[in-house]
Structures are given as C-alpha cells and as structure tokens.
Backbone as CSV, one residue per row, in Angstrom:
resi,resn,N_x,N_y,N_z,CA_x,CA_y,CA_z,C_x,C_y,C_z
1,MET,0.851,-1.165,0.000,0.000,0.000,0.000,0.902,1.235,0.000
2,ARG,0.501,2.233,-0.789,1.332,3.424,-0.934,0.471,4.676,-0.825
3,LEU,0.938,5.618,-0.021,0.278,6.913,0.095,0.468,7.668,-1.216
4,THR,-0.632,8.121,-1.827,-0.531,8.824,-3.103,-0.886,10.304,-3.000
5,ALA,-1.674,10.683,-1.981,-2.067,12.086,-1.834,-2.549,12.332,-0.408
6,PHE,-2.483,13.588,0.008,-2.994,13.944,1.333,-3.566,15.353,1.304
7,ARG,-4.408,15.618,2.293,-4.957,16.958,2.512,-5.044,17.174,4.016
8,ILE,-4.508,18.279,4.492,-4.508,18.592,5.924,-5.235,19.920,6.110
9,ARG,-6.180,19.938,7.066,-6.951,21.153,7.340,-6.982,21.426,8.836
10,ASN,-6.890,22.704,9.177,-7.043,23.165,10.565,-6.090,22.459,11.525
11,PHE,-4.850,22.351,11.139,-3.850,21.635,11.930,-2.646,22.541,12.128
12,ARG,-2.374,22.910,13.371,-1.288,23.825,13.724,-1.334,25.068,12.857
13,SER,-0.301,25.346,12.084,-0.273,26.566,11.268,-1.017,26.404,9.943
14,ILE,-1.489,25.211,9.644,-2.096,24.919,8.343,-3.600,25.167,8.387
15,VAL,-4.083,25.982,7.461,-5.527,26.164,7.303,-6.053,25.085,6.363
16,ASP,-5.471,24.953,5.169,-5.878,23.920,4.209,-4.780,23.769,3.162
17,THR,-4.194,22.585,3.078,-3.157,22.342,2.075,-3.746,22.110,0.693
18,GLY,-5.043,21.808,0.620,-5.594,21.298,-0.633,-5.027,19.904,-0.843
19,TRP,-5.526,19.197,-1.839,-4.995,17.855,-2.099,-3.597,17.966,-2.697
20,GLN,-2.638,17.312,-2.070,-1.248,17.295,-2.520,-0.916,15.890,-3.014
21,GLU,-0.632,15.781,-4.299,-0.286,14.493,-4.898,1.197,14.213,-4.657
22,LEU,1.520,12.982,-4.315,2.911,12.595,-4.093,3.491,12.002,-5.367
23,ALA,4.791,12.120,-5.516,5.485,11.619,-6.702,5.337,10.104,-6.809
24,HIS,5.248,9.620,-8.039,5.099,8.182,-8.268,6.415,7.426,-8.146
25,ASP,7.532,8.143,-8.047,8.833,7.479,-7.951,9.277,7.275,-6.500
26,ASN,8.351,7.471,-5.548,8.614,7.274,-4.117,9.598,8.279,-3.531
27,ILE,9.829,9.385,-4.224,10.686,10.443,-3.687,9.865,11.729,-3.646
28,THR,9.677,12.268,-2.455,8.915,13.500,-2.285,9.723,14.450,-1.418
29,SER,9.787,15.711,-1.806,10.520,16.724,-1.041,9.548,17.767,-0.516
30,LEU,9.782,18.197,0.711,9.062,19.337,1.278,10.042,20.498,1.314
31,ILE,9.764,21.513,0.534,10.673,22.650,0.427,9.891,23.919,0.733
32,GLY,10.457,24.772,1.564,9.801,26.035,1.868,10.625,26.850,2.839
33,GLN,10.219,28.096,3.018,10.895,28.982,3.951,10.686,28.489,5.376
34,ASN,11.509,29.009,6.284,11.322,28.708,7.704,9.920,29.116,8.130
35,GLU,9.330,28.326,9.023,7.989,28.614,9.559,6.893,28.585,8.497
36,SER,7.097,27.833,7.410,6.077,27.783,6.354,5.138,26.591,6.489
37,GLY,5.402,25.687,7.451,4.484,24.576,7.689,5.000,23.200,7.308
38,LYS,6.263,23.084,6.947,6.813,21.780,6.556,6.710,20.765,7.692
39,THR,7.108,21.156,8.882,7.038,20.260,10.041,5.589,19.952,10.386
40,SER,4.708,20.916,10.240,3.288,20.681,10.516,2.709,19.626,9.575
41,ILE,3.138,19.625,8.326,2.686,18.595,7.385,3.137,17.220,7.868
42,LEU,4.405,17.099,8.230,4.907,15.805,8.705,4.199,15.365,9.982
43,GLU,3.957,16.301,10.901,3.262,15.958,12.142,1.806,15.594,11.881
44,GLY,1.180,16.231,10.899,-0.186,15.872,10.528,-0.269,14.463,9.975
45,LEU,0.682,14.097,9.118,0.707,12.735,8.580,1.008,11.720,9.674
46,LYS,1.866,12.078,10.615,2.155,11.186,11.738,0.917,11.013,12.616
47,ALA,0.169,12.099,12.856,-1.061,12.009,13.648,-2.073,11.100,12.955
48,PHE,-2.146,11.161,11.621,-3.024,10.259,10.873,-2.600,8.814,11.101
49,HIS,-1.297,8.564,10.995,-0.763,7.212,11.166,-0.991,6.692,12.576
50,ASP,-0.704,7.526,13.582,-0.817,7.101,14.979,-2.255,7.095,15.477
51,GLY,-3.098,7.913,14.869,-4.498,7.959,15.268,-4.801,8.833,16.465
52,HIS,-3.891,9.729,16.837,-4.186,10.629,17.953,-3.493,11.977,17.769
53,LEU,-4.097,12.996,18.371,-3.570,14.357,18.311,-3.106,14.795,19.683
54,ILE,-2.167,15.719,19.707,-1.724,16.354,20.940,-2.329,17.755,20.943
55,GLU,-2.740,18.224,22.101,-3.475,19.489,22.192,-2.769,20.649,21.502
56,ASP,-1.438,20.730,21.579,-0.751,21.869,20.958,-0.701,21.774,19.432
57,MET,-1.224,20.690,18.868,-1.300,20.566,17.415,-2.561,21.217,16.850
58,LEU,-3.492,21.591,17.731,-4.748,22.172,17.282,-4.580,23.662,17.011
59,ARG,-5.366,24.181,16.083,-5.344,25.620,15.786,-6.027,26.367,16.915
60,SER,-5.633,27.591,17.107,-6.182,28.386,18.207,-7.620,28.830,17.959
61,ASP,-8.111,28.745,16.715,-9.487,29.177,16.437,-10.507,28.071,16.702
62,LEU,-10.070,26.969,17.294,-10.923,25.848,17.705,-11.555,25.084,16.545
63,SER,-11.079,25.278,15.322,-11.557,24.483,14.196,-11.086,23.048,14.364
64,LEU,-11.929,22.104,14.006,-11.538,20.701,14.124,-10.522,20.348,13.042
65,PRO,-9.426,19.703,13.424,-8.424,19.315,12.432,-8.899,18.114,11.619
66,ALA,-8.403,18.016,10.395,-8.713,16.872,9.540,-7.484,16.541,8.712
67,VAL,-7.160,15.262,8.653,-6.089,14.771,7.792,-6.696,13.670,6.942
68,ASP,-6.756,13.897,5.635,-7.306,12.919,4.699,-6.166,12.377,3.854
69,CYS,-6.191,11.078,3.606,-5.137,10.442,2.818,-5.754,9.538,1.763
70,ARG,-5.083,9.455,0.630,-5.461,8.518,-0.434,-4.325,7.517,-0.592
71,PHE,-4.705,6.270,-0.785,-3.729,5.201,-0.933,-4.007,4.408,-2.200
72,ASN,-2.965,3.867,-2.797,-3.072,2.848,-3.836,-2.582,1.548,-3.236
73,TYR,-3.206,0.475,-3.622,-2.762,-0.825,-3.126,-2.957,-1.876,-4.202
74,ARG,-2.218,-2.941,-4.067,-2.362,-4.094,-4.946,-3.177,-5.141,-4.206
75,TRP,-3.909,-5.936,-4.914,-4.721,-6.981,-4.300,-3.848,-7.890,-3.436
76,GLU,-2.639,-8.177,-3.893,-1.728,-9.042,-3.136,-1.403,-8.441,-1.769
77,ASP,-1.357,-7.112,-1.681,-1.078,-6.453,-0.403,-2.168,-6.752,0.620
78,LEU,-3.402,-6.859,0.165,-4.517,-7.111,1.075,-4.565,-8.555,1.546
79,GLU,-4.052,-9.471,0.753,-4.086,-10.888,1.115,-3.095,-11.218,2.219
80,ASN,-2.042,-10.437,2.353,-1.009,-10.718,3.359,-1.347,-10.033,4.616
C-alpha cells in the first residue's frame, strides 16, 4: 500500500493544504521557507498514522483538524 495524496486542514499553522499528490517514484521533497508549515505537514501525517492528536497541534481558532489520505494498493497487499 502506498500513500498517493494527502490533505490537511485546521492543523497547527495549516488552514488547508488542498490535495497534494505525491510523486510516483517514491521520492517527495518538502521545500519552503522557515515557519512555512513543513514540520506541521509531517506531524499531521504522523497524527493520521498514529491515530491521535496532541493538544498543541490544534489551531487556536478551535476548528476541528482533519487529515485525509489517499492510498493505492495491490490486491496481493490485502491478502497478506
């Protein structure tokens, strides 16, 4: 199973990333200025993986955070 796209909303400094497609060659770079949200993206994906949030990850405007992910998988992956 492979993560192909994600969208993060109302999470730390992020209001809405929009759907971000990941490269098909399994190499993805996060590039941006300091304090632009790169770490917040990684922490949002980690929160999705772990299934829990830490209070300081929430936005101060009390909006509910959301992390949506799209995956591709092969049938063989599901059998194992």
